[in-house]
FITOR-125965 format. One record per residue (C-alpha): x, y, z; chain; residue in one letter. Coordinates in pm, 1 decimal, padded with zeros to 6 digits, m for minus. Example, Ala and Ser with C-alpha at 12.3 -4.5 7.8 and 13.67 -1.06 7.14 Angstrom:
2
r u = 01230.0 v = m00450.0 w = 00780.0 unit = A code = A
r u = 01367.0 v = m00106.0 w = 00714.0 unit = A code = S
end
This chain:
298
r u = 00007.2 v = m00006.6 w = 00006.3 unit = A code = M
r u = 00310.0 v = 00233.9 w = 00092.4 unit = A code = Q
r u = 00443.2 v = 00190.6 w = m00243.7 unit = A code = R
r u = 00106.2 v = 00220.9 w = m00415.6 unit = A code = L
r u = 00073.9 v = 00590.5 w = m00260.2 unit = A code = L
r u = 00412.7 v = 00699.6 w = m00334.6 unit = A code = Q
r u = 00363.2 v = 00623.8 w = m00696.0 unit = A code = Q
r u = 00022.5 v = 00786.0 w = m00670.6 unit = A code = V
r u = 00216.6 v = 01099.3 w = m00510.6 unit = A code = T
r u = 00507.8 v = 01065.8 w = m00762.7 unit = A code = L
r u = 00268.4 v = 01106.0 w = m01012.0 unit = A code = S
r u = 00054.3 v = 01367.7 w = m00891.7 unit = A code = R
r u = 00345.6 v = 01571.7 w = m00873.3 unit = A code = E
r u = 00497.8 v = 01494.2 w = m01222.9 unit = A code = K
r u = 00136.6 v = 01603.0 w = m01338.3 unit = A code = S
r u = 00173.2 v = 01923.0 w = m01141.6 unit = A code = E
r u = 00497.4 v = 01992.7 w = m01247.3 unit = A code = D
r u = 00413.5 v = 01949.0 w = m01635.3 unit = A code = L
r u = 00067.9 v = 02162.0 w = m01577.2 unit = A code = E
r u = 00261.8 v = 02451.5 w = m01416.6 unit = A code = S
r u = 00548.1 v = 02420.6 w = m01681.9 unit = A code = Q
r u = 00291.6 v = 02444.7 w = m01948.7 unit = A code = G
r u = 00141.7 v = 02762.4 w = m01766.9 unit = A code = Q
r u = 00443.9 v = 02942.7 w = m01750.5 unit = A code = S
r u = 00492.6 v = 02851.8 w = m02119.7 unit = A code = I
r u = 00160.2 v = 02971.8 w = m02235.0 unit = A code = N
r u = 00231.7 v = 03275.4 w = m02003.9 unit = A code = Q
r u = 00523.4 v = 03391.6 w = m02162.0 unit = A code = Q
r u = 00448.8 v = 03369.0 w = m02546.5 unit = A code = V
r u = 00182.4 v = 03654.4 w = m02535.5 unit = A code = P
r u = 00427.3 v = 03850.7 w = m02312.5 unit = A code = Y
r u = 00763.9 v = 03777.3 w = m02529.1 unit = A code = N
r u = 00779.9 v = 04158.1 w = m02587.0 unit = A code = K
r u = 00711.2 v = 04252.9 w = m02240.0 unit = A code = R
r u = 00992.4 v = 04058.5 w = m02136.0 unit = A code = L
r u = 01223.8 v = 04177.2 w = m02411.0 unit = A code = E
r u = 01168.6 v = 04526.8 w = m02298.9 unit = A code = F
r u = 01234.0 v = 04498.2 w = m01929.5 unit = A code = V
r u = 01529.0 v = 04343.6 w = m01979.0 unit = A code = Q
r u = 01656.0 v = 04584.0 w = m02160.4 unit = A code = L
r u = 01534.6 v = 04884.3 w = m01956.0 unit = A code = L
r u = 01643.3 v = 04724.9 w = m01632.9 unit = A code = F
r u = 01958.2 v = 04517.7 w = m01735.7 unit = A code = G
r u = 01823.5 v = 04221.5 w = m01548.0 unit = A code = I
r u = 01820.1 v = 03836.6 w = m01671.0 unit = A code = K
r u = 01486.8 v = 03639.0 w = m01745.5 unit = A code = S
r u = 01560.1 v = 03417.3 w = m01467.0 unit = A code = E
r u = 01590.0 v = 03711.4 w = m01254.5 unit = A code = D
r u = 01301.8 v = 03849.8 w = m01345.4 unit = A code = L
r u = 01077.1 v = 03599.3 w = m01185.6 unit = A code = V
r u = 01166.6 v = 03745.4 w = m00876.8 unit = A code = N
r u = 00928.9 v = 04077.0 w = m00972.9 unit = A code = F
r u = 00625.5 v = 03945.7 w = m01019.8 unit = A code = P
r u = 00470.8 v = 04282.9 w = m00961.9 unit = A code = G
r u = 00650.2 v = 04421.2 w = m01293.7 unit = A code = I
r u = 00341.1 v = 04274.7 w = m01467.4 unit = A code = E
r u = 00133.9 v = 04579.3 w = m01347.2 unit = A code = S
r u = 00376.4 v = 04821.9 w = m01487.8 unit = A code = Y
r u = 00360.2 v = 04605.7 w = m01850.8 unit = A code = C
r u = m00041.0 v = 04638.2 w = m01810.6 unit = A code = D
r u = m00039.8 v = 04998.4 w = m01744.6 unit = A code = Y
r u = 00167.5 v = 05035.8 w = m02071.1 unit = A code = L
r u = m00063.0 v = 04831.6 w = m02297.0 unit = A code = E
r u = m00401.5 v = 04945.5 w = m02103.8 unit = A code = H
r u = m00339.5 v = 05321.1 w = m02087.0 unit = A code = D
r u = m00025.9 v = 05466.9 w = m02212.7 unit = A code = A
r u = m00003.3 v = 05278.8 w = m02556.8 unit = A code = F
r u = m00350.3 v = 05337.7 w = m02656.6 unit = A code = Q
r u = m00274.9 v = 05714.6 w = m02778.2 unit = A code = S
r u = m00007.5 v = 05544.5 w = m03036.6 unit = A code = L
r u = m00287.7 v = 05356.0 w = m03230.9 unit = A code = M
r u = m00418.8 v = 05669.2 w = m03358.1 unit = A code = G
r u = m00392.9 v = 05749.1 w = m03697.3 unit = A code = P
r u = m00190.4 v = 06069.1 w = m03633.5 unit = A code = T
r u = 00104.7 v = 05802.0 w = m03539.4 unit = A code = F
r u = 00081.8 v = 05580.1 w = m03867.9 unit = A code = D
r u = 00415.5 v = 05698.6 w = m03959.4 unit = A code = S
r u = 00609.5 v = 05537.3 w = m03656.6 unit = A code = I
r u = 00490.1 v = 05218.9 w = m03798.2 unit = A code = W
r u = 00656.1 v = 05299.8 w = m04123.3 unit = A code = D
r u = 00971.8 v = 05362.3 w = m03950.6 unit = A code = L
r u = 01021.4 v = 05031.6 w = m03766.3 unit = A code = I
r u = 00917.3 v = 04819.8 w = m04069.7 unit = A code = S
r u = 00586.2 v = 04731.9 w = m03886.5 unit = A code = C
r u = 00314.1 v = 04711.6 w = m04132.4 unit = A code = T
r u = m00069.7 v = 04805.5 w = m04008.9 unit = A code = N
r u = m00046.7 v = 04724.2 w = m03606.4 unit = A code = P
r u = m00351.5 v = 04543.1 w = m03523.4 unit = A code = K
r u = m00302.0 v = 04480.7 w = m03169.9 unit = A code = E
r u = m00192.7 v = 04690.7 w = m02893.7 unit = A code = I
r u = 00101.8 v = 04477.0 w = m02807.0 unit = A code = T
r u = 00271.1 v = 04578.9 w = m03093.4 unit = A code = D
r u = 00342.5 v = 04918.9 w = m02957.0 unit = A code = C
r u = 00615.8 v = 04694.4 w = m02777.5 unit = A code = W
r u = 00805.2 v = 04673.1 w = m03114.4 unit = A code = D
r u = 00820.9 v = 05090.4 w = m03111.4 unit = A code = W
r u = 00925.3 v = 05096.2 w = m02748.5 unit = A code = S
r u = 01213.8 v = 04875.9 w = m02784.2 unit = A code = L
r u = 01342.2 v = 05074.6 w = m03120.9 unit = A code = A
r u = 01330.6 v = 05369.1 w = m02898.7 unit = A code = V
r u = 01511.4 v = 05215.0 w = m02599.7 unit = A code = L
r u = 01774.7 v = 05076.3 w = m02816.1 unit = A code = Q
r u = 01830.3 v = 05409.0 w = m03021.4 unit = A code = A
r u = 01914.2 v = 05570.3 w = m02702.5 unit = A code = T
r u = 02227.0 v = 05326.5 w = m02702.1 unit = A code = Q
r u = 02519.8 v = 05374.6 w = m02683.5 unit = A code = P
r u = 02450.8 v = 05686.9 w = m02513.4 unit = A code = E
r u = 02600.4 v = 06009.4 w = m02549.8 unit = A code = Q
r u = 02602.2 v = 06299.9 w = m02300.0 unit = A code = P
r u = 02381.5 v = 06558.7 w = m02458.4 unit = A code = E
r u = 02121.4 v = 06310.1 w = m02663.5 unit = A code = L
r u = 01834.3 v = 06492.7 w = m02774.1 unit = A code = S
r u = 01549.5 v = 06344.5 w = m02936.5 unit = A code = I
r u = 01643.7 v = 06436.9 w = m03263.0 unit = A code = H
r u = 01940.9 v = 06232.1 w = m03203.6 unit = A code = D
r u = 01731.4 v = 05933.3 w = m03129.8 unit = A code = I
r u = 01497.4 v = 05998.6 w = m03460.2 unit = A code = L
r u = 01825.8 v = 06049.4 w = m03651.8 unit = A code = R
r u = 01910.4 v = 05675.7 w = m03522.2 unit = A code = R
r u = 01575.0 v = 05522.9 w = m03589.6 unit = A code = L
r u = 01637.1 v = 05656.8 w = m03938.8 unit = A code = E
r u = 01955.9 v = 05535.0 w = m04000.6 unit = A code = E
r u = 01821.8 v = 05194.1 w = m03863.7 unit = A code = Q
r u = 01500.7 v = 05246.4 w = m04085.7 unit = A code = G
r u = 01718.1 v = 05226.8 w = m04417.2 unit = A code = G
r u = 01459.1 v = 05285.1 w = m04731.1 unit = A code = N
r u = 01226.3 v = 05439.7 w = m04501.9 unit = A code = Y
r u = 01469.2 v = 05748.9 w = m04422.1 unit = A code = K
r u = 01496.3 v = 05784.6 w = m04836.3 unit = A code = Q
r u = 01118.5 v = 05803.3 w = m04894.1 unit = A code = N
r u = 01039.6 v = 06035.7 w = m04621.0 unit = A code = L
r u = 00989.8 v = 06377.5 w = m04756.8 unit = A code = E
r u = 01223.6 v = 06632.9 w = m04663.6 unit = A code = R
r u = 00970.2 v = 06886.9 w = m04540.6 unit = A code = D
r u = 00734.9 v = 06627.0 w = m04394.3 unit = A code = K
r u = 00637.7 v = 06722.0 w = m04026.1 unit = A code = D
r u = 00775.9 v = 06489.3 w = m03792.3 unit = A code = K
r u = 00622.6 v = 06630.7 w = m03502.6 unit = A code = S
r u = 00425.5 v = 06312.1 w = m03430.0 unit = A code = Y
r u = 00730.1 v = 06086.5 w = m03447.3 unit = A code = L
r u = 00925.8 v = 06289.5 w = m03190.2 unit = A code = Y
r u = 00605.7 v = 06294.7 w = m02987.3 unit = A code = M
r u = 00591.6 v = 05909.8 w = m02991.9 unit = A code = A
r u = 00986.2 v = 05905.6 w = m02892.7 unit = A code = I
r u = 00909.1 v = 06186.6 w = m02618.8 unit = A code = F
r u = 00611.2 v = 05920.5 w = m02509.6 unit = A code = G
r u = 00863.3 v = 05619.9 w = m02467.6 unit = A code = V
r u = 01090.7 v = 05838.6 w = m02285.3 unit = A code = L
r u = 00808.5 v = 05942.2 w = m02043.6 unit = A code = C
r u = 00690.6 v = 05577.2 w = m01979.9 unit = A code = W
r u = 01017.6 v = 05408.2 w = m01920.9 unit = A code = S
r u = 01128.7 v = 05645.7 w = m01632.1 unit = A code = T
r u = 00776.1 v = 05743.0 w = m01491.0 unit = A code = L
r u = 00847.5 v = 06105.1 w = m01428.2 unit = A code = V
r u = 00607.9 v = 06274.7 w = m01646.6 unit = A code = V
r u = 00303.5 v = 06114.4 w = m01809.8 unit = A code = R
r u = 00329.6 v = 06248.0 w = m02204.2 unit = A code = P
r u = 00041.6 v = 06417.3 w = m02368.4 unit = A code = R
r u = 00013.2 v = 06249.3 w = m02691.9 unit = A code = L
r u = m00355.8 v = 06372.0 w = m02815.8 unit = A code = T
r u = m00439.1 v = 06739.1 w = m02919.6 unit = A code = F
r u = m00761.0 v = 06912.5 w = m03014.2 unit = A code = K
r u = m00768.1 v = 07011.7 w = m03429.1 unit = A code = D
r u = m00746.7 v = 07375.1 w = m03304.9 unit = A code = D
r u = m00452.6 v = 07288.2 w = m03085.4 unit = A code = E
r u = m00097.1 v = 07289.2 w = m03206.9 unit = A code = P
r u = 00118.7 v = 06936.1 w = m03112.3 unit = A code = A
r u = 00381.1 v = 07004.7 w = m02855.9 unit = A code = N
r u = 00605.3 v = 06828.4 w = m02667.6 unit = A code = L
r u = 00428.1 v = 06869.6 w = m02306.4 unit = A code = T
r u = 00358.7 v = 06641.4 w = m02004.0 unit = A code = C
r u = 00033.6 v = 06600.3 w = m01846.3 unit = A code = L
r u = m00005.2 v = 06799.8 w = m01502.5 unit = A code = L
r u = m00085.1 v = 06618.6 w = m01160.4 unit = A code = P
r u = m00435.6 v = 06676.0 w = m01075.4 unit = A code = Q
r u = m00513.2 v = 07004.2 w = m00906.3 unit = A code = G
r u = m00189.5 v = 07186.3 w = m01044.3 unit = A code = F
r u = m00238.9 v = 07446.2 w = m01320.0 unit = A code = K
r u = 00059.6 v = 07542.8 w = m01511.8 unit = A code = S
r u = 00256.0 v = 07827.1 w = m01438.1 unit = A code = N
r u = 00112.8 v = 08159.8 w = m01600.4 unit = A code = K
r u = 00464.4 v = 08268.4 w = m01722.0 unit = A code = M
r u = 00501.1 v = 07940.8 w = m01899.9 unit = A code = S
r u = 00473.9 v = 07952.0 w = m02293.2 unit = A code = T
r u = 00358.4 v = 07649.6 w = m02536.9 unit = A code = T
r u = 00676.6 v = 07483.5 w = m02691.0 unit = A code = H
r u = 00643.7 v = 07310.8 w = m03020.8 unit = A code = R
r u = 00867.0 v = 07027.7 w = m03119.4 unit = A code = P
r u = 01112.3 v = 07230.7 w = m03287.6 unit = A code = S
r u = 01184.2 v = 07418.2 w = m02988.3 unit = A code = D
r u = 01254.7 v = 07105.5 w = m02765.9 unit = A code = R
r u = 01389.0 v = 06818.9 w = m03018.8 unit = A code = R
r u = 01722.7 v = 06969.0 w = m03010.0 unit = A code = M
r u = 01744.8 v = 06995.9 w = m02662.2 unit = A code = R
r u = 01903.1 v = 06749.9 w = m02448.4 unit = A code = P
r u = 01665.3 v = 06522.5 w = m02331.7 unit = A code = V
r u = 01753.6 v = 06579.0 w = m02001.3 unit = A code = L
r u = 01728.4 v = 06933.7 w = m02023.1 unit = A code = T
r u = 01379.2 v = 06897.4 w = m02145.5 unit = A code = T
r u = 01239.5 v = 06668.1 w = m01850.2 unit = A code = F
r u = 01397.8 v = 06968.3 w = m01604.4 unit = A code = R
r u = 01206.4 v = 07228.9 w = m01773.6 unit = A code = S
r u = 00894.1 v = 07051.0 w = m01675.2 unit = A code = F
r u = 00939.6 v = 07143.9 w = m01324.1 unit = A code = K
r u = 01005.6 v = 07498.3 w = m01395.4 unit = A code = V
r u = 00736.3 v = 07539.4 w = m01600.4 unit = A code = Q
r u = 00445.8 v = 07362.7 w = m01450.4 unit = A code = H
r u = 00530.9 v = 07347.5 w = m01075.8 unit = A code = W
r u = 00677.5 v = 07688.4 w = m01038.0 unit = A code = G
r u = 00427.1 v = 07819.7 w = m00867.4 unit = A code = D
r u = 00371.9 v = 07555.0 w = m00610.4 unit = A code = Q
r u = 00739.7 v = 07525.2 w = m00543.3 unit = A code = S
r u = 00747.9 v = 07910.9 w = m00465.4 unit = A code = D
r u = 00473.7 v = 07915.9 w = m00230.8 unit = A code = G
r u = 00662.7 v = 07610.1 w = m00068.1 unit = A code = R
r u = 00995.9 v = 07791.2 w = m00061.4 unit = A code = A
r u = 00829.1 v = 08111.3 w = 00095.3 unit = A code = Q
r u = 00686.8 v = 07910.1 w = 00402.4 unit = A code = G
r u = 00315.8 v = 07900.6 w = 00283.8 unit = A code = V
r u = 00214.9 v = 07620.0 w = 00456.8 unit = A code = S
r u = 00050.6 v = 07475.5 w = 00766.5 unit = A code = R
r u = 00143.4 v = 07252.6 w = 01035.4 unit = A code = E
r u = m00132.6 v = 07045.8 w = 01000.8 unit = A code = T
r u = m00023.8 v = 07001.0 w = 00618.4 unit = A code = D
r u = 00287.6 v = 06763.0 w = 00712.3 unit = A code = S
r u = 00269.6 v = 06410.1 w = 00749.1 unit = A code = L
r u = 00513.1 v = 06292.1 w = 01035.2 unit = A code = Y
r u = 00657.1 v = 05930.2 w = 00954.3 unit = A code = E
r u = 00571.4 v = 05703.6 w = 01248.8 unit = A code = A
r u = 00405.1 v = 05394.7 w = 01240.8 unit = A code = S
r u = 00201.1 v = 05514.7 w = 00895.3 unit = A code = L
r u = m00018.7 v = 05284.8 w = 00714.3 unit = A code = N
r u = m00300.5 v = 05310.0 w = 00495.4 unit = A code = I
r u = m00538.8 v = 05196.3 w = 00786.1 unit = A code = Y
r u = m00424.2 v = 05450.9 w = 01026.4 unit = A code = S
r u = m00391.5 v = 05740.2 w = 00771.1 unit = A code = L
r u = m00739.9 v = 05628.8 w = 00664.4 unit = A code = R
r u = m00881.4 v = 05614.1 w = 00999.1 unit = A code = Y
r u = m00701.8 v = 05823.1 w = 01237.6 unit = A code = F
r u = m00531.0 v = 06107.7 w = 00998.9 unit = A code = G
r u = m00901.5 v = 06114.3 w = 00789.3 unit = A code = H
r u = m00662.6 v = 06063.0 w = 00477.6 unit = A code = V
r u = m00786.6 v = 05964.2 w = 00135.4 unit = A code = T
r u = m00536.5 v = 05768.9 w = m00097.7 unit = A code = I
r u = m00490.6 v = 05811.0 w = m00428.9 unit = A code = Q
r u = m00261.3 v = 05585.4 w = m00630.1 unit = A code = W
r u = m00093.9 v = 05770.8 w = m00922.8 unit = A code = V
r u = 00131.4 v = 05648.9 w = m01213.3 unit = A code = D
r u = 00435.4 v = 05867.7 w = m01216.2 unit = A code = T
r u = 00705.6 v = 05950.0 w = m00955.0 unit = A code = V
r u = 00636.3 v = 06309.2 w = m00978.9 unit = A code = S
r u = 00283.8 v = 06273.0 w = m00818.4 unit = A code = E
r u = 00438.9 v = 06054.2 w = m00488.3 unit = A code = H
r u = 00355.1 v = 06186.7 w = m00186.4 unit = A code = L
r u = 00167.2 v = 06483.9 w = m00274.8 unit = A code = R
r u = m00090.4 v = 06603.4 w = m00030.5 unit = A code = F
r u = m00359.6 v = 06798.6 w = m00071.5 unit = A code = N
r u = m00480.6 v = 06973.5 w = 00271.7 unit = A code = P
r u = m00822.0 v = 07083.5 w = 00113.3 unit = A code = A
r u = m00942.4 v = 06724.2 w = 00080.4 unit = A code = N
r u = m00674.7 v = 06549.9 w = 00279.0 unit = A code = R
r u = m00569.3 v = 06309.6 w = m00045.9 unit = A code = R
r u = m00243.4 v = 06171.2 w = m00019.5 unit = A code = L
r u = m00087.4 v = 06035.8 w = m00352.0 unit = A code = S
r u = 00099.3 v = 05730.6 w = m00373.6 unit = A code = L
r u = 00302.5 v = 05605.0 w = m00659.4 unit = A code = F
r u = 00147.6 v = 05262.3 w = m00779.5 unit = A code = R
r u = 00406.4 v = 05069.2 w = m00922.1 unit = A code = F
r u = 00644.0 v = 04991.0 w = m00630.6 unit = A code = P
r u = 00812.1 v = 04696.5 w = m00813.1 unit = A code = T
r u = 00940.5 v = 04963.2 w = m01073.8 unit = A code = F
r u = 01140.9 v = 05135.2 w = m00774.0 unit = A code = C
r u = 01254.2 v = 04796.3 w = m00636.3 unit = A code = A
r u = 01402.5 v = 04711.3 w = m00981.9 unit = A code = L
r u = 01548.4 v = 05074.8 w = m01019.8 unit = A code = L
r u = 01698.1 v = 05048.0 w = m00671.1 unit = A code = A
r u = 01862.7 v = 04675.5 w = m00712.2 unit = A code = I
r u = 01988.0 v = 04674.0 w = m01051.5 unit = A code = H
r u = 02026.2 v = 05079.4 w = m01069.6 unit = A code = G
r u = 02380.3 v = 04969.1 w = m01247.6 unit = A code = D
r u = 02254.5 v = 04765.3 w = m01513.7 unit = A code = S
r u = 01985.2 v = 04999.3 w = m01607.1 unit = A code = V
r u = 01963.6 v = 05148.4 w = m01958.9 unit = A code = C
r u = 02209.8 v = 05422.6 w = m01915.9 unit = A code = S
r u = 02023.1 v = 05689.4 w = m02067.1 unit = A code = A
r u = 01703.7 v = 05608.0 w = m01841.6 unit = A code = I
r u = 01929.6 v = 05600.2 w = m01559.8 unit = A code = R
r u = 02063.9 v = 05930.5 w = m01617.0 unit = A code = R
r u = 01721.4 v = 06095.6 w = m01659.7 unit = A code = Y
r u = 01591.2 v = 05928.3 w = m01367.9 unit = A code = D
r u = 01871.8 v = 06013.8 w = m01152.2 unit = A code = A
r u = 01928.5 v = 06391.6 w = m01232.5 unit = A code = H
r u = 01550.1 v = 06525.4 w = m01268.3 unit = A code = V
r u = 01452.4 v = 06649.3 w = m00913.8 unit = A code = D
r u = 01091.0 v = 06510.0 w = m00949.1 unit = A code = T
r u = 01002.4 v = 06635.9 w = m00598.2 unit = A code = D
r u = 00825.5 v = 07017.7 w = m00695.9 unit = A code = P
r u = 00856.0 v = 07114.6 w = m00309.5 unit = A code = Y
end
């Protein structure tokens, strides 16, 4: 009887192993582009990536929210640039993201969005010859800018505009923030030649200048401050009467609105963990932007 039970147990273990292997294979096939992108971004091996299952939430966010803008007809030219004909699925946007990320390597100190486009055109071969010299490349610059934003999660890019609005390189403001009155609209031609790091830094001055100045002058109340102790979501909600709002960018992390007592928390902690643990391996250009851009408006 003991031998029979051992045989049954071994049989069940083998079948469970095969089932788990089959599920693993099935899960990897649809997301192989995800895997390649995350590996390139963080410089991490696939066998190490299994220790960070939470990164799937970041990939889900890109597919369900971020990539949607690229599927519009205004961005058709990006698919010609990477020889991807008539994309039909949102997952095809990984090809564009991979191409842009690869074009940031090797890094140069003053790499601009125009430099990245030039590298993509050189890789595109025949496309560069077929592209009219006077053709408006605004949406190509914007699509590149979008990938840089999504790869750092510093700010959210604005990629859709009304018919009467000029397309420009800009970011979406955090909820409750208004653009600086002294700010001006920048067309892609104004920023495409600037180093990407300079472009990212300019958003803080342009969009968060008023709030930053206010804090610098001491315009704050003691009741606005949150002190680190044994804080958790429960204590914040029931003792501090604070509402938690999950946000997509690190620039919005820990923003506290005293009017409605709403605290913003970055919702992709695994993204931060990978940056911290594999910081030396992270794509050099992306690491440079993330490390040197001060995302705290206060």
